[in-house]
N, C-alpha and C positions, 0 to 999 in steps of 0.2 A: 589435800596438801597442795597439789598443783594448782587447783582453783584459787586457793588463798594467795599463793605466790603471784599468780597471774593478776589477780585483783589488786594486790598491793603495788605491783609494778605499774599497772594501768593508772592507779591513783597518783603515784609518784610522778609519772610522766605528765599527767594533767595539771599538777600543781607546779611543776618545774617551769620557771620563767627565766628569761635573761635578766641578770642583775641590772638595776638602775645605773646608768653611766657607762655601760658596756657598749662598745662600738666595734665594728669589724669591716674592713675594706679589703676586698679581694683584688688580685692583680688585674682582673678584668675591669673592676670599678675604677682603679687608678688609670687604666688605659682610656676609659671614657672621659675622665677628668682632664687628662693630657690633651685629648682631642678638643674638648671645650675650651681649655686654656689657650690652645693654639688659635682658636677663632677669636678669643677675647684679648689678644695681644695688643698692648699699647706701648709704644716706644721700646719694643723688644722684650717686654716683661709682662707676665700675667701671674697672679697668685690668687688662691682661694682658700679660705678657712674651712676646713672639713669638720672640725670639732673644737669645742671650747668647754673645758671642764674646770673653770675657776683659776687654778694656779698653773695650768698648762693648756696649750692648744696645739692643734695639728694644722699645718699649712701644706698645700700642694703648690709648687712653683715651677714655672717654665721660663727659661731665658732663651731668647733668640737675638743674636746680633746686638746684645746690650750688656755691657759690663755694669755691675751694680755699683752703687755709691759705697764709699767706705762707711762702716757703721760700727757702733758700740752700744750695747744694751747695758745700762747700769745695773738692772736687777734680773735680767732674763738670760738663761743659758740656752744655746741652740744645739739640738742633736739633729744632724743633717744626714740623710740617707740619699745617696745619688742613685737614681734609677736608670738614667740613660744620658748619653752625651759625654762631653769632655769640656773642661775649663781649668782655670788656675784660681787658687784661693791664696790671698795674702793674709796672714794671721800674725798678730802681735804688732809691735811698733807703736806708731802714733798717728792718729787721724789728723789729716791736714784740713784746714779751713772748716773745722767742725762747728756745727750749729745744732742746737736742740730743736728737733722737729716734732717731738711729742714728749709727754712726760717720761723721763728716764731713757730717752732715745736720742743719740747723737749721730748725725750724718755729716760726711765731708766729701771732699773731692778725690782724695787718695790716701794712701798709707805710706809713711816714711819709716824705714827700718824694720819692716815686717819680713817674715819668711814666706817664700813662694812655694806652693805645693800643687802638684797636678791632681785633678779630680777626674774620676771615671766611674762608670757604672759599678755598683757594689760597694763603693767606698762609704764609710761611716765616720762622721766627725763629731766631736763634742767641742763646742766653743763656749768656754765659761763666760759668765757675766763679766763685764768690764774689760773684755778682750776685743781690740780692734780686729775687724775682718772685712774682706772685700772679695767678691767673685768677679773674675775677669774672663771674658770670652774673646777669642780671636775671630776675625771675620769668617762667617760660614759655620761656626760652631753653635751648638744648642746644648742646653742642660736642663734635664728634668729631675726634680728632687722633692723630697718631703722634709719638712722641718717640724720637729717637736720642740716648741718653745716652753721652757719650764721656769717658773718664777723661783729664783734661787734664794729668796728671803722669806 
């Protein structure tokens, strides 16, 4: 009986595989990506796509001494997880001087009439599609975060 159970367990373990599309990033791996992004910084911003699964993708982003443009995604929602640093986000309102920079993506200089909220490590935000948003950094601030971009249509 014990031999049968042991043989069955061994066979099950040999057959078990990670499902297609499964990915896992440890906190140590994120730290390595932060270090690499720090070196790849251009104009105070660096970003890397870690995974793309068709209707959603994962970005790792680092900001240093750079406020982002105002942006609005027509079809994509952002789920943002702040890993370290501090910044301010403006959400809602209206994008000023907005221009289409890619299909269904609008960028502008700033936001008029939005709400300002403080961002810090551990914060999680959901920014629905068609919602203006802009990340602002004060001099000397940095912000490391991951973004899960989900096609909402």
